[in-house]
N, C-alpha and C positions, 0 to 999 in steps of 0.2 A: 657370656657369664664369667665372672671372675672366680678363680678357684677358691674354695672355702679354706679358711685358715683356722688352725687350732691354736690354743693358748698354751705355750710352753710354760711349765711351772717347775719349781724346786720341790723338795720333799715336804715342805711346809705349805704347799699350795699357793705360793706367792708367784705372781706372773713374772717371767723373765724374758718373754718375747712372744712373737707370733711367727708361724711358719705354715706354708701350704700343707694341707692335710696329708697328701700322698708323700711328700718329702719327710714329714715327721714320722710316718709309718715306715718309710724306707730306712731312715737313720735310727729308728727305735728310741726316739727322744721322749722323755716324760712330758705328757700333756694332760690337760684337764678334760674330763669326760663325765657323762652321767648315764645312769641306767634306771629306767622306770619299771616298776612292777605294779600292774593294776590287778586288784583282786575284786571278786564279786562278793555278794552277801553269803555265798556258800563257802567262802574262803578258798576259791579256786583262782589260779593265776591265768590271766589272758596271755597266751603265747602267740608270737607271730612267726610265720615261716618267711624267710627272706626271699625276695623275688628271684626268679630263675636267671635273670640277666645281671645280677650284682657281680662286681669284679672280684669279690672274695666271699666265701661262705654262702654261695647261692643255694637256695632250697633247704637250708638248715634252720632248725627251730631255735628260737631265742626268746628272751624276755619281751615284754610288751613293746618297749622301744628303748633305744640308746643312741647316743650321738655325742656331739661336742658342743660346748658353750661357745657363743660368739663373744667377741670382745665387748664388754659393757653389760652383758647379760648376767643376771643372777642364775644360780642353779635351777631354781624353781621356774623362772621365766623360760630358760632353755628347755627344760623338760616339758613344760606346757606347750611351747611352740612345736617341738618335734612330735609330741604325742598327737597333736592335731594334724601335722603334716603327714604322718605315716598312718595313723589309725582313724583320723577323722572325728575325734571328739576331744573334749577337755573335761577335766575333773580336778578337784583340789589335790595338790601333791604336797607331801611332807617329806623332808629329807631325814633319812634314818641314820646313815653313817657314811664314811668315805674310807677308802683303802687304796693301796697301790698294787698293781699287778703288771706282769709282763707275759705276753702270749705271742709266740711266733706262729706265722701261717706257713703253709706249704709253698706259697708263691713268693717268699722272700720278704714279705712285709711283716712288721711286728707291732702289736698293740702294746704300748707301755703307758699306762694311764693311771692318773689319780682320779678314781671313779667315785662320784657322788651318787649313792644309791637312794632312790626315792620310792615312795609308795602312794598309791591312790586307789580309790574305790569306784566301781562303775558296774552297773548291771545290764546295760543294753548291748546291742550288737554294734561293733565298730563299722565305719564306712572306710574300708581300707583303700589306700593309695596304691594302685597296682604297679606303679613305677618302683615302689619300695617293698611291698608286701605281696607275697603269693597267696597266703592263706592265714587263718588264725583259728584258735581253739581255746576253750577253758580246760584246765587240768588242775586237779587237787595238788597241793604242795607235796604230799607224800607220793602221789602217783608220778609226779615229775622226778622226784628223787629216785624212785625205783626204776623208771624208764631210762633215766640218764645212766644208771649203773648197767642196765641190760642192753641199751642201744646208744652208747656214747657217740657214735659217728653221725647221728641225726641232729646233734646239737652243736651250736657254735662253740668255738674254743673258749671265748670269753664268758659265755653264759654258764658253762660248767664251773668256772672259777667264781663268778659273781653269785650264782645260785648257792654254792656252798657257803659263802659268806652270809648271804641272805637267810639261808636255812638256820645257820648257827645264831644269827641275830634273833630270829623268831623264837628259837629255843630259850634264849636268855631274856627276852622281853615279851610281855603280853601286849599285843596291839589291839 
């Protein structure tokens, strides 16, 4: 299997190259990414717990799914693909906003991403891919905010950053 490549971008989200994912994270180069938040009819977020064997952030809780676009994929196509690969379902996604963040990990890797944040709605149980996901749960948006403040070490570095942006977006927009 060939190593997955990420799309290197400039600050305007214009593609400037491709690079193996691990190398981009080692060099902390800006690349395109996406984060999907799936909510149910009770306005709860579906969180996933990363699989125990992941090379970074194992067993930490994070948003429904996130990953990197492949060359030629739209943001929505990438989000839909990865949501199915990790959580075993599809739903209509809508892009809300994008922003740039940088988050170093303890293992020397760094996420430096231009992240496209998407939302979708779903009320069923997922069919998780155990190679990617250890567990999942529904949590209210406010409960996530409180728990993140009380137990920050159980959440991924990037989710803490992305959730803050998502929370403020929800404050400013009625969905």
